[in-house]
C-alpha positions in Angstrom: -57.9 -68.5 196.6 -56.1 -69.9 199.6 -55.4 -67.6 202.5 -51.8 -67.1 203.6 -50.2 -66.3 206.9 -46.7 -65.6 208.0 -46.0 -69.2 209.1 -47.6 -70.7 205.9 -46.9 -68.5 202.9 -48.5 -69.3 199.6 -46.4 -70.6 196.6 -47.7 -69.0 193.4 -46.6 -69.2 189.7 -48.1 -66.8 187.2 -47.7 -66.3 183.5 -48.8 -63.8 180.8 -49.5 -64.4 177.2 -46.3 -64.5 175.3 -45.6 -61.4 173.1 -45.0 -62.3 169.5 -41.5 -61.8 168.2 -42.7 -60.1 165.0 -43.7 -56.8 166.5 -43.0 -54.2 169.2 -44.6 -54.0 172.7 -47.3 -51.3 172.7 -49.5 -49.8 175.4 -52.3 -52.3 174.8 -49.9 -55.2 175.6 -48.9 -53.4 178.8 -52.4 -53.7 180.3 -51.7 -57.3 180.9 -48.0 -57.3 181.8 -48.5 -54.4 184.3 -51.6 -56.1 185.8 -49.6 -59.2 186.5 -46.6 -57.2 187.8 -48.9 -55.4 190.3 -50.3 -58.7 191.5 -46.9 -60.4 191.8 -45.4 -57.5 193.7 -48.4 -57.4 196.1 -48.1 -61.1 196.8 -44.4 -60.8 197.5 -45.0 -57.9 199.9 -47.4 -60.1 201.8 -44.7 -62.7 202.3 -45.8 -65.1 199.6 -43.5 -66.8 197.1 -44.8 -65.5 193.8 -42.9 -66.2 190.6 -43.6 -64.3 187.4 -42.7 -66.1 184.2 -42.9 -65.0 180.6 -41.2 -65.5 177.2 -41.2 -64.4 173.5 -43.5 -66.4 171.2 -41.1 -67.0 168.3 -42.5 -69.4 165.7 -44.8 -69.3 162.7 -45.1 -68.1 159.1 -45.0 -64.4 159.9 -41.6 -64.7 161.6 -40.2 -66.6 158.6 -41.7 -64.1 156.1 -40.5 -61.1 158.0 -36.9 -62.5 158.3 -37.0 -63.2 154.5 -38.1 -59.6 153.9 -35.2 -58.2 156.0 -32.7 -60.6 154.5 -31.8 -62.2 157.9 -32.4 -65.5 159.5 -35.4 -66.1 161.7 -33.0 -66.7 164.6 -31.5 -63.2 164.1 -35.0 -61.6 164.0 -36.2 -63.2 167.2 -32.9 -62.4 169.0 -33.4 -58.7 168.1 -37.0 -58.9 169.3 -35.9 -60.5 172.5 -33.5 -57.7 173.2 -36.1 -55.0 172.4 -38.9 -56.6 174.4 -36.7 -57.2 177.4 -35.6 -53.6 177.5 -39.1 -52.3 177.1 -40.4 -54.4 180.0 -37.4 -53.5 182.2 -37.9 -49.8 181.5 -41.5 -50.1 182.5 -40.3 -51.7 185.8 -41.9 -55.0 185.0 -39.9 -57.7 186.8 -39.9 -61.2 185.6 -38.3 -64.1 187.6 -37.3 -65.4 184.2 -38.0 -64.3 180.6 -37.4 -66.9 178.0 -38.2 -67.9 174.4 -40.3 -70.6 172.8 -37.3 -71.4 170.5 -35.5 -73.4 173.1 -34.4 -77.0 173.5 -36.7 -77.3 176.6 -39.7 -76.2 174.5 -38.8 -78.6 171.7 -38.6 -81.5 174.1 -41.9 -80.6 175.7 -43.7 -80.3 172.4 -42.4 -83.7 171.4 -43.4 -85.2 174.8 -47.0 -83.7 174.5 -47.3 -85.0 171.0 -46.2 -88.5 172.0 -48.8 -88.6 174.8 -51.5 -87.4 172.3 -50.6 -90.1 169.9 -50.3 -92.8 172.5 -53.7 -91.8 173.9 -55.3 -92.1 170.4 -56.1 -88.4 170.4 -54.6 -87.6 166.9 -55.5 -88.5 163.4 -54.3 -87.6 159.9 -56.3 -86.4 157.0 -55.5 -85.3 153.5 -56.9 -81.8 152.9 -56.6 -79.3 150.0 -54.9 -76.1 150.9 -53.9 -73.0 148.9 -50.3 -73.0 147.8 -48.3 -70.0 146.4 -46.1 -71.3 143.6 -44.1 -68.0 143.7 -43.4 -68.0 147.4 -43.2 -71.8 147.4 -45.4 -72.2 150.5 -48.8 -73.2 151.8 -50.7 -70.1 152.8 -52.1 -69.7 156.3 -55.6 -68.0 156.2 -54.1 -64.6 157.1 -51.8 -64.7 154.1 -54.7 -65.2 151.7 -56.9 -62.4 150.4 -59.8 -62.3 148.0 -63.5 -61.5 147.5 -66.0 -62.8 150.1 -68.1 -65.6 148.6 -71.2 -64.4 150.5 -71.4 -60.6 150.2 -68.8 -60.1 147.5 -66.7 -57.6 149.6 -63.2 -57.4 148.1 -59.8 -57.6 149.9 -61.0 -59.9 152.7 -58.9 -62.4 154.6 -59.0 -66.1 153.9 -61.0 -67.3 156.9 -63.7 -64.7 157.5 -65.2 -61.5 156.1 -65.0 -58.2 158.0 -68.0 -56.9 156.2 -70.7 -59.5 156.5 -69.2 -61.7 159.2 -69.3 -64.9 157.2 -66.7 -67.6 157.7 -65.5 -69.8 154.9 -62.7 -71.9 153.5 -60.1 -69.8 151.5 -60.7 -71.9 148.5 -64.3 -70.7 148.4 -63.3 -67.1 147.8 -63.2 -65.3 144.4 -60.2 -63.4 143.1 -58.0 -65.2 145.6 -54.4 -64.0 145.8 -51.4 -64.3 148.0 -51.1 -61.3 150.3 -47.3 -61.5 150.0 -46.8 -61.4 146.2 -50.2 -60.9 144.8 -50.2 -64.0 142.7 -53.0 -66.5 142.4 -52.4 -69.6 144.6 -53.4 -73.1 143.5 -55.1 -75.9 145.5 -52.6 -78.5 146.6 -53.1 -81.7 148.6 -51.5 -81.9 152.0 -51.9 -84.4 154.8 -52.5 -82.7 158.1 -52.3 -84.0 161.7 -55.4 -83.2 163.8 -55.9 -83.2 167.6 -59.2 -84.8 168.5 -60.5 -82.1 170.7 -63.9 -83.6 171.2 -62.3 -86.5 173.1 -62.1 -83.9 176.0 -65.5 -82.3 175.7 -66.9 -83.7 178.9 -63.7 -82.9 180.8 -63.7 -79.3 179.5 -67.3 -78.8 180.3 -66.5 -79.5 184.0 -63.1 -77.8 183.9 -64.0 -74.4 182.5 -66.5 -73.2 185.1 -64.1 -74.2 187.9 -61.1 -72.3 186.5 -62.6 -69.2 184.8 -64.9 -66.3 185.8 -68.6 -66.8 185.2 -68.7 -64.5 182.1 -65.8 -66.2 180.4 -67.2 -69.6 181.3 -70.6 -68.8 179.8 -69.0 -67.5 176.6 -66.7 -70.5 176.2 -69.4 -73.1 176.8 -71.3 -71.7 173.9 -68.9 -73.8 171.8 -70.2 -76.9 173.5 -73.7 -77.0 171.9 -72.3 -79.3 169.3 -69.3 -81.5 169.0 -65.9 -79.8 169.2 -64.1 -79.6 165.9 -60.7 -81.3 165.6 -57.7 -78.9 165.6 -55.1 -79.0 162.9 -51.9 -79.0 164.9 -49.5 -79.3 161.9 -48.1 -76.9 159.4 -46.3 -77.6 156.1 -42.7 -76.6 155.2 -41.3 -74.0 154.8 -42.1 -73.0 158.3 -40.1 -71.6 161.3 -40.8 -73.9 164.2 -40.3 -77.4 165.5 -40.6 -80.4 163.2 -43.1 -83.0 164.2 -41.4 -86.3 164.9 -41.9 -89.0 162.3 -42.7 -86.5 159.4 -39.1 -86.3 157.9 -39.1 -82.5 158.7 -42.0 -82.0 156.4 -44.5 -81.0 159.1 -44.2 -78.5 161.9 -46.1 -77.9 165.1 -48.7 -75.1 164.7 -47.6 -72.0 166.7 -50.7 -72.4 169.0 -49.3 -75.7 170.0 -45.8 -74.7 171.0 -46.6 -71.2 172.3 -48.5 -72.2 175.4 -45.9 -74.9 176.0 -43.7 -72.0 176.6 -45.3 -71.4 180.0 -44.1 -74.8 181.1 -40.7 -74.9 179.3 -39.8 -71.4 180.6 -40.7 -72.6 184.1 -38.4 -75.5 183.6 -35.5 -73.1 182.7 -36.2 -71.0 185.8 -36.5 -74.2 188.0 -33.1 -75.4 186.7 -31.5 -72.1 187.7 -32.9 -72.6 191.2 -31.4 -76.1 191.4 -34.8 -77.7 191.0 -36.7 -79.7 188.4 -39.8 -78.8 186.4 -41.7 -81.4 188.5 -40.7 -79.7 191.7 -42.5 -76.5 190.5 -45.2 -77.3 188.0 -46.4 -80.6 189.6 -46.2 -79.3 193.2 -49.8 -79.6 194.5 -49.3 -76.8 197.0 -48.3 -74.3 194.3 -51.0 -72.2 192.7 -50.6 -71.5 188.9 -52.4 -68.7 187.1 -52.5 -67.4 183.6 -53.1 -63.7 182.8 -54.5 -63.3 179.3 -56.6 -61.0 177.1 -60.1 -62.0 176.1 -59.2 -62.3 172.4 -57.2 -65.5 173.1 -59.5 -66.9 175.9 -60.6 -69.8 173.7 -57.0 -71.0 173.2 -56.3 -70.9 176.9 -59.6 -72.3 178.2 -60.4 -75.0 175.6 -57.3 -76.0 173.6 -54.6 -75.6 176.3 -56.4 -77.5 179.1 -57.2 -80.3 176.6 -53.5 -80.5 175.6 -52.5 -80.7 179.3 -55.0 -83.4 180.0 -53.8 -85.4 177.1 -50.2 -85.2 178.3 -51.2 -85.9 181.9 -49.8 -82.6 183.0 -51.5 -80.5 185.6 -53.7 -77.5 184.5 -53.6 -74.0 186.0 -55.7 -73.1 189.0 -57.2 -70.2 187.2 -57.2 -68.2 184.0 -57.6 -64.5 184.6 -59.0 -62.8 181.5 -58.9 -59.0 181.0 -60.4 -56.6 178.4 -58.7 -54.6 175.7 -57.3 -51.1 175.8 -59.2 -48.3 174.2 -57.6 -44.8 173.7 -59.9 -41.8 174.0 -62.9 -44.1 173.9 -61.9 -45.8 170.6 -59.9 -48.7 169.4 -56.2 -47.8 169.1 -55.6 -46.2 165.8 -52.3 -46.0 163.8 -53.6 -43.1 161.7 -54.5 -41.1 164.7 -51.3 -41.9 166.5 -53.0 -43.7 169.4 -51.5 -47.1 168.6 -48.5 -46.2 170.8 -45.4 -48.3 171.1 -43.9 -48.7 174.6 -40.7 -47.2 173.4 -42.5 -44.2 171.9 -44.1 -43.5 175.3 -40.8 -43.8 177.1 -39.3 -41.3 174.7 -41.6 -38.7 176.3 -43.0 -39.7 179.6 -42.2 -41.4 182.9 -43.2 -45.0 183.0 -44.6 -44.7 186.5 -47.3 -42.3 185.3 -48.7 -45.0 183.1 -48.4 -47.6 185.8 -50.3 -45.3 188.1 -53.0 -44.5 185.6 -53.6 -48.2 184.6 -53.9 -49.1 188.3 -56.8 -46.7 188.6 -58.6 -48.4 185.8 -57.9 -52.1 186.1 -60.3 -54.6 187.7 -61.0 -58.3 187.6 -63.6 -58.1 184.8 -63.2 -58.5 181.0 -64.4 -55.0 180.4 -62.2 -52.9 178.2 -60.3 -50.1 179.9 -60.0 -46.6 178.4 -56.8 -44.6 178.3 -58.2 -41.1 178.0 -55.1 -39.0 177.4 -56.8 -35.9 178.9 -57.8 -37.9 182.0 -54.4 -39.4 182.2 -52.8 -36.0 182.5 -55.4 -34.8 185.0 -55.2 -37.8 187.3 -51.4 -38.0 187.4 -51.1 -34.2 188.0 -53.9 -33.9 190.5 -53.7 -37.2 192.4 -50.2 -38.6 192.2 -48.4 -35.3 192.1 -50.8 -32.8 193.7 -52.2 -35.0 196.5 -49.7 -37.8 197.3 -46.3 -36.6 196.3 -47.1 -33.1 197.6 -47.4 -34.5 201.2 -43.8 -35.9 201.1 -42.4 -32.9 199.3 -43.9 -30.3 201.6 -43.3 -32.2 204.8 -39.9 -33.6 204.0 -38.4 -30.3 202.7 -39.9 -28.3 205.6 -38.5 -30.6 208.2 -35.1 -30.8 206.6 -34.7 -27.2 205.4 -36.7 -25.2 208.0 -36.0 -27.3 211.0 -33.4 -29.8 212.3 -34.4 -32.8 210.1 -35.5 -34.8 213.1 -39.0 -36.3 213.4 -40.8 -36.2 216.8 -44.2 -37.8 217.5 -47.6 -37.3 216.0 -50.1 -35.0 217.7 -53.5 -36.3 218.9 -55.3 -35.5 215.7 -52.4 -36.9 213.7 -52.4 -40.2 215.6 -56.1 -40.6 214.8 -55.4 -40.0 211.1 -52.5 -42.5 211.2 -54.6 -45.2 212.9 -57.5 -44.6 210.5 -55.1 -45.1 207.6 -53.7 -48.3 209.1 -57.2 -49.7 209.5 -57.7 -49.6 205.7 -54.8 -52.0 205.3 -56.8 -55.3 204.9 -59.5 -53.6 202.8 -56.8 -52.4 200.4 -55.1 -55.8 200.5 -58.4 -57.6 199.6 -58.8 -55.4 196.6 -55.2 -56.1 195.4 -55.8 -59.8 196.0 -59.0 -59.7 193.8 -57.1 -57.7 191.1 -59.5 -54.9 191.7 -56.7 -52.3 191.5 -59.0 -49.4 190.8 -60.9 -50.0 194.1 -57.5 -50.2 196.0 -56.5 -46.8 194.5 -59.8 -45.3 195.5 -59.0 -46.2 199.2 -55.4 -44.9 198.8 -56.6 -41.6 197.3 -59.1 -41.2 200.2 -56.3 -41.4 202.7 -54.4 -38.8 200.7 -57.4 -36.5 200.7 -57.7 -36.8 204.5 -54.0 -36.2 205.0 -54.0 -33.1 202.8 -57.0 -31.8 204.7 -55.2 -32.3 208.0 -52.0 -30.6 206.7 -53.9 -27.6 205.3 -56.0 -27.2 208.5 -52.9 -27.3 210.8 -51.0 -25.0 208.4 -47.5 -25.8 209.8 -45.8 -23.2 207.6 -47.6 -20.6 209.8 -46.4 -22.0 213.1 -42.8 -22.6 212.4 -41.7 -19.7 214.6 -44.5 -19.5 217.2 -44.9 -23.3 217.9 -41.9 -25.3 216.6 -42.8 -28.3 218.7 -46.3 -28.5 217.5 -45.2 -27.8 213.9 -42.8 -30.8 214.1 -45.6 -33.0 215.3 -47.8 -32.1 212.3 -44.9 -32.8 209.9 -44.2 -36.1 211.7 -47.8 -37.1 211.2 -47.8 -36.0 207.6 -44.6 -38.0 206.8 -46.0 -41.1 208.5 -49.2 -41.0 206.4 -47.1 -40.3 203.3 -45.0 -43.3 204.2 -48.1 -45.5 204.4 -49.4 -44.3 201.1 -46.0 -45.2 199.5 -46.2 -48.7 201.1 -49.7 -49.2 199.7 -48.5 -48.0 196.3 -45.4 -50.2 196.2 -46.9 -52.9 193.9 -47.8 -50.0 191.5 -44.8 -47.7 191.9 -41.8 -49.8 193.2 -39.1 -47.3 192.4 -41.1 -44.4 193.7 -41.6 -46.2 197.0 -37.9 -47.1 197.2 -37.1 -43.4 197.1 -39.5 -42.8 200.0 -37.8 -45.6 202.0 -34.5 -43.9 201.3 -35.9 -40.5 202.5 -36.9 -42.0 205.8 -33.8 -44.1 206.2 -35.7 -47.5 206.0 -35.2 -50.8 204.2 -37.4 -52.3 201.5 -41.0 -52.2 202.6 -43.2 -55.2 203.3 -47.0 -55.0 203.8 -46.6 -55.5 207.5 -44.6 -52.2 207.8 -47.9 -50.4 207.7 -48.3 -51.2 211.4 -45.2 -49.2 212.3 -45.3 -45.5 213.3 -42.1 -43.6 212.9 -41.0 -41.2 215.6 -37.8 -39.5 216.9 -35.7 -40.3 213.9 -33.8 -38.2 211.3 -34.7 -38.1 207.7 -32.5 -37.7 204.6 -32.5 -35.1 202.0 -35.7 -35.0 199.9 -35.2 -36.6 196.5 -37.4 -35.6 193.5 -40.3 -38.1 193.2 -42.7 -36.9 190.5 -43.5 -33.7 188.5 -46.6 -32.6 186.7 -47.1 -33.9 183.1 -46.8 -31.2 180.5 -49.7 -31.9 178.1 -47.5 -30.8 175.2 -45.4 -34.0 175.9 -48.5 -36.1 175.4 -49.2 -34.4 172.1 -45.6 -34.9 171.0 -45.9 -38.6 171.9 -49.0 -39.0 169.8 -47.5 -37.1 166.9 -44.3 -39.3 167.0 -46.5 -42.4 167.1 -48.5 -41.2 164.0 -45.3 -40.5 162.1 -43.7 -43.8 163.0 -46.8 -45.8 161.8 -46.9 -43.8 158.6 -43.3 -44.6 157.9 -43.9 -48.3 158.6 -46.9 -48.3 156.2 -44.9 -46.4 153.6 -42.0 -48.9 153.9 -44.4 -51.8 153.1 -45.6 -50.3 149.8 -42.4 -50.4 147.8 -41.7 -53.9 149.3 -45.0 -55.2 148.0 -44.5 -53.6 144.7 -41.0 -55.1 144.4 -42.3 -58.5 145.3 -45.1 -58.1 142.7 -42.6 -57.0 140.1 -40.4 -60.0 140.9 -43.4 -62.3 140.6 -44.2 -60.7 137.2 -40.7 -61.2 135.9 -40.7 -64.8 137.1 -44.1 -65.5 135.4 -42.8 -66.4 132.0 -40.4 -69.0 133.4 -42.7 -70.8 135.8 -43.8 -74.3 135.1 -47.5 -73.6 135.3 -47.5 -70.2 133.7 -50.2 -69.1 136.2 -48.6 -65.8 137.2 -49.7 -62.7 135.5 -47.8 -59.5 134.6 -48.2 -56.8 137.2 -51.0 -54.4 136.5 -51.6 -51.0 138.0 -54.6 -50.8 140.3 -57.7 -50.1 138.2 -58.9 -46.6 138.5 -62.6 -46.3 139.3 -64.6 -45.4 136.2 -66.0 -41.9 136.1 -69.8 -41.6 136.7 -72.3 -38.9 135.8 -73.9 -36.9 138.6 -77.2 -38.7 137.8 -75.5 -41.9 138.7 -74.5 -40.5 142.1 -78.0 -39.2 142.6 -79.2 -42.8 142.6 -77.5 -43.4 145.9 -79.6 -42.1 148.8 -77.5 -41.2 151.8 -79.2 -39.9 154.9 -78.3 -38.9 158.4 -79.5 -41.6 160.8 -79.4 -42.0 164.5 -78.8 -45.3 166.4 -81.7 -46.0 168.8 -80.8 -49.6 169.6 -77.6 -51.6 169.3 -76.7 -55.1 170.3 -74.0 -57.6 169.5 -74.9 -60.8 167.6 -73.3 -63.3 169.9 -73.2 -66.1 167.3 -71.2 -63.9 165.0 -67.6 -62.7 165.6 -68.0 -59.4 163.7 -71.6 -58.3 163.5 -73.7 -55.8 165.4 -77.5 -55.4 165.0 -78.5 -51.8 164.8 -81.9 -50.1 164.8 -81.4 -46.8 163.0 -83.9 -43.9 162.9 -83.6 -42.5 159.3 -86.3 -39.8 159.7 -89.9 -39.4 158.8 -90.8 -42.0 161.5 -88.9 -44.8 159.7 -86.6 -47.1 161.6 -84.3 -49.6 159.7 -82.6 -52.7 161.0 -79.0 -52.7 159.8 -76.6 -55.6 160.4 -73.1 -54.1 160.3 -69.7 -55.8 160.4 -68.2 -53.4 162.9 -68.1 -55.5 166.1 -64.3 -55.6 166.2 -64.2 -51.8 166.2 -67.2 -50.8 168.4 -69.1 -51.9 171.4 -72.9 -51.5 171.1 -73.0 -48.9 173.9 -70.5 -46.7 172.0 -73.0 -46.3 169.1 -76.3 -45.7 171.0 -77.6 -42.2 170.3 -74.9 -41.5 167.7 -75.7 -40.0 164.3 -74.3 -41.9 161.4 -74.3 -41.7 157.6 -76.5 -44.4 156.1 -77.2 -45.7 152.6 -81.0 -46.2 152.8 -81.8 -47.3 149.2 -79.5 -50.4 149.2 -81.5 -53.5 148.3 -82.4 -55.3 151.6 -80.4 -58.4 152.1 -81.5 -61.5 154.0 -78.7 -62.7 156.2 -78.4 -65.6 158.7 -79.1 -63.3 161.6 -82.0 -61.3 160.0 -82.8 -58.8 157.3 -80.3 -55.9 156.8 -82.1 -52.8 155.4 -79.3 -50.4 154.7 -75.6 -49.8 155.1 -73.7 -47.8 157.6 -70.8 -45.8 156.0 -67.4 -46.4 157.5 -63.7 -45.9 156.5 -60.7 -48.1 157.2 -59.1 -51.4 156.3 -61.7 -53.5 158.2 -61.6 -55.4 161.5 -60.7 -53.1 164.4 -59.2 -50.5 161.9 -62.7 -49.2 161.0 -64.3 -45.8 161.7 -68.0 -45.0 161.2 -68.7 -41.7 159.5 -70.7 -39.1 161.3 -72.2 -35.8 160.1 -71.1 -32.4 161.4 -72.9 -30.8 164.2 -76.3 -29.3 163.2 -77.2 -32.1 160.8 -80.6 -33.5 161.6 -81.9 -37.1 161.5 -83.4 -37.8 158.1 -81.6 -35.1 156.1 -80.2 -36.3 152.8 -76.5 -36.2 152.2 -75.7 -34.2 149.0 
């Protein structure tokens, strides 16, 4: 990245993935928005012009369906979402230069411009394809709105594009027992002419672009797609659909949401530029301005393959870099609604100070795609011991002692204190380099080290003992302590902006810039100490988790009568439909009773994972080597990649079905089955025996 100096500040524009308007902001989302906020505020402190842009992603079938369920218009739904998202971000102290919406005139015009350039360049084609159509809901069904039995492994209740059990991918029409996930009725195949973007036209360009604009690990992963021709992307969707109509289709075809969503980066920039009295070209096409996207690894392919190709086709500049981060784990596991660890931003705010999460995330975040773990126990410990016990304590003890026990006037640091201050100042560029590289955890390590040294100095000098015997020396110690505390606050400003503003008020100063580290305060009055941070009560964390669990239970419970009502409506409508394909609603079939002898046929044992690796060619599969006792090791291919990383399973005892007929799969022979509970995908939990169970023991 270019270096900056006071006479030549950098111009930077950054964006984050656009949150979808059909859901709330949760703690997983905040990993990205806080990371970008930290980086923006740091750049601004360094004197650079850094503009942070974001918007709501507002189009697609889920928006249309949700609005229909609620009996409101899609516009009303996205307006409500915009209000809620904006408030959540503001309350977490995330400061956007502009927050917009993809449902804007600017975005419509941009989509049409891009499409026109694609067509003019010969990069589109049309093709008639067969798609599943629900005659009850009167709509073509996206893959995620189709469920059925996997055509490969026969697993029931799988989505229409891939199986969470065996990892196979397929066309929805290949499934058995196919039904619409909205109404439960059987869809029919119907012809539809789709518009495709010829992605392979940009294969050579992308092969050169990706390594220059992404990290080595992301580049390597994305280039795996280039071992064969790139498949054309269907950029159209059929009516009914909430989105922008594609020109020339008589409002029958609409832009796929992954076309108009990334356009939101540019159109929202256009809105911000207009408010500044500038044009989009002044900002986006300025060759001296750096542009960066912050995104999660789950959408890396869209941002590093599709989006750069769209930009190239439209002859619009691409970003300088795409910064990709990992996912959030909670207590070492995927966020779980049943356990209450899938926590909404607002649920957190109902119980805890947002600055505590900002601080904790900063200790974990780095520039890699590794997942970060929000350990709730560690969260309480770090905030209480570091932010409150080490950092805030310096300002509290020093500020209150000087104001209440003395005359409230700083003097000068003593000799030892001056050495401490100078040592803290010398860390400035090291900390800045970590912030620049987005290695926030390393920056916090340096900041905590300064706090440790300052507390050691304060405790060794023990100014509370010398108030009466050596007031001048005592004041020097307090002056040193407040100077170091001030520097800690300046270093923490990108992380804790409101906290730092209170420190500036205490010391009678203006808003801090990074260069203020070089100043040493002396012979000046301070103001009354204002509360900065208090220790977290662990009971508040428990209450937050419990509220989250209850909220998610209520959401799931609310869905059940809705589905039942829709099924009932479908049943009632069945006799009057033209095709007569709908069937009366039937109660879910109760599993047939079996004899104990039948159960005895299933051999379940305690196994232990001795090897685990991901199958890189498969999105959902892990290859496990499991010791099932008596010296026997089985290879099991399990569809749990979305829920577990290989290292999480190493050494873990699991329950295994060992007499399941071996199955030859594309990636090898699977010789058993790991038992798990859940709905599939990331909502999956392997079953483990209680303590004391030994490898090879049979489950009875």
